[in-house]
C-alpha positions in Angstrom: 14.0 1.2 -13.8 14.2 -2.5 -14.5 17.7 -4.0 -14.1 19.3 -7.4 -14.2 18.4 -8.6 -10.7 18.3 -11.8 -8.9 14.6 -11.5 -8.3 12.0 -9.6 -10.4 8.7 -9.7 -8.5 5.4 -10.6 -10.2 2.2 -11.8 -8.5 2.8 -15.3 -9.8 6.0 -15.4 -7.8 4.0 -15.4 -4.6 3.9 -19.2 -5.2 1.3 -21.8 -4.4 0.4 -20.7 -0.9 -1.8 -23.7 -0.2 0.8 -26.2 -1.4 3.6 -24.5 0.5 1.7 -24.0 3.8 -0.8 -26.9 4.0 -0.9 -26.8 7.8 -0.4 -23.1 8.6 -2.4 -21.7 5.7 -2.2 -18.2 4.2 -2.4 -16.1 7.4 0.3 -15.0 9.7 0.4 -12.7 12.8 0.6 -9.0 12.1 3.6 -8.7 14.4 5.6 -10.9 12.0 4.7 -8.7 9.0 5.8 -5.6 11.0 8.9 -7.3 12.2 9.9 -7.9 8.6 8.9 -4.4 7.4 10.5 -2.4 10.2 13.7 -4.3 10.6 14.2 -4.0 6.8 13.4 -0.3 7.0 15.9 0.1 9.9 18.7 -1.7 8.1 18.1 0.2 4.8 17.9 3.5 6.6 21.2 2.9 8.3 22.9 2.2 5.0 21.1 4.7 2.7 19.5 7.3 5.0 15.9 8.1 5.6 15.1 10.0 2.4 16.3 7.2 0.1 14.6 4.6 2.3 11.3 6.4 2.0 11.8 6.5 -1.8 12.5 2.8 -1.9 9.4 2.0 0.2 7.2 4.1 -2.0 8.7 2.4 -5.1 8.1 -1.1 -3.6 4.6 -0.1 -2.6 3.9 1.1 -6.1 5.0 -2.2 -7.6 2.9 -4.1 -5.0 -0.1 -1.9 -5.7 0.2 -2.4 -9.4 0.4 -6.2 -9.0 -2.4 -6.2 -6.4 -4.7 -4.2 -8.8 -3.8 -6.4 -11.8 -4.4 -9.7 -9.9 -6.9 -9.1 -7.1 -9.2 -6.4 -8.4 -11.7 -6.0 -11.3 -10.4 -3.1 -13.4 -13.3 -3.3 -15.8 -15.7 -1.6 -13.3 -16.7 2.0 -13.2 -15.1 4.1 -10.5 -17.7 3.7 -7.8 -17.9 0.0 -8.3 -14.1 -0.3 -8.5 -13.9 1.5 -5.1 -16.5 -0.8 -3.6 -14.5 -3.8 -4.9 -11.3 -2.3 -3.6 -12.8 -1.7 -0.2 -14.0 -5.3 0.1 -10.7 -6.7 -1.2 -8.5 -4.6 1.2 -10.6 -5.9 4.1 -10.5 -9.5 2.8 -6.7 -9.4 2.7 -6.5 -7.7 6.1 -4.8 -4.6 4.7 -7.2 -2.0 6.2 -10.6 -0.4 6.1 -10.9 2.1 3.2 -13.2 5.1 3.2 -13.3 7.8 0.6 -13.8 11.2 2.3 -13.7 13.5 -0.8 -13.7 12.7 -4.5 -13.5 15.2 -7.3 -13.6 12.8 -10.3 -13.3 15.7 -12.8 -9.9 16.6 -11.4 -9.2 12.9 -10.3 -8.5 14.1 -6.8 -9.3 12.1 -3.6 -9.0 12.2 0.1 -9.2 8.7 1.6 -8.6 7.0 4.9 -7.3 3.6 5.7 -8.2 2.6 9.3 -6.8 -0.4 11.0 -3.9 0.0 8.6 -1.6 -3.0 8.3 1.5 -0.9 8.6 1.0 1.5 11.5 -2.2 1.2 13.5 -1.3 0.7 17.1 2.3 1.9 16.8 3.7 4.4 19.2 3.3 8.1 18.4 6.7 9.2 17.0 5.7 12.5 15.4 6.3 11.4 11.8 4.1 9.6 9.2 5.5 6.2 8.4 3.2 4.8 5.6 5.5 5.5 2.6 4.8 2.0 1.4 1.1 2.7 1.5 1.6 5.9 -0.5 3.2 3.8 -3.3 0.6 1.0 -2.9 -2.3 3.4 -3.5 -0.5 5.2 -6.3 0.2 1.8 -8.0 -3.5 0.8 -7.7 -4.7 4.1 -9.1 -2.1 3.9 -11.9 -3.0 0.5 -13.0 -6.7 1.2 -12.9 -6.6 4.5 -14.8 -3.3 4.3 -16.7 -2.4 7.7 -15.2 0.2 8.8 -12.7 -0.8 10.0 -9.2 0.9 11.7 -6.3 -0.2 10.1 -3.1 0.7 11.8 0.2 -0.1 10.7 3.7 -1.4 13.7 5.7 -2.5 11.9 8.9 -1.0 8.8 10.5 -1.3 6.8 13.6 2.3 7.6 14.3 1.6 11.4 14.3 -1.2 10.9 16.8 -4.1 10.4 14.5 -6.3 7.2 14.7 -6.5 6.7 11.0 -4.2 7.1 8.0 -5.4 9.8 5.7 -4.1 10.3 2.2 -4.5 12.8 -0.6 -4.5 11.3 -4.1 -3.9 13.8 -6.9 -3.5 13.3 -10.7 -0.1 14.4 -11.9 -0.2 16.6 -14.9 
């Protein structure tokens, strides 16, 4: 769904972070990230409604996951080594702590958790899962790594009262 837009994201468009932030460096406070994400979600939801907002966050997450996989991960590795590389890289970037709970590689079906999740760990319990962006992010990583499409669904979330985010990852037929 590429269109003529003002800004078409690619990893290289993140810029030279060391040149641009010689004093502050590449890190920022988690509150600033959440301030950007949740104010953006609030405004988009007021204009387009919750369903369309969720779709857009999944789509943005997918694009981010694809670019992240392409530029930060080693896709030449076998599945177990790839997951080990992904786990280390997610922690290095401060995104979260990945654990695979179940894996059926024949069916390409997973259940995974992301603890200390960038998006929601520590938020108030509101009774709904909020990690739509993460669903897309995981789907984008899996798509780029395998060349196949996946349905990713958050089934447990900090905001529903759980203390980790849990996702099902299933190959689309």
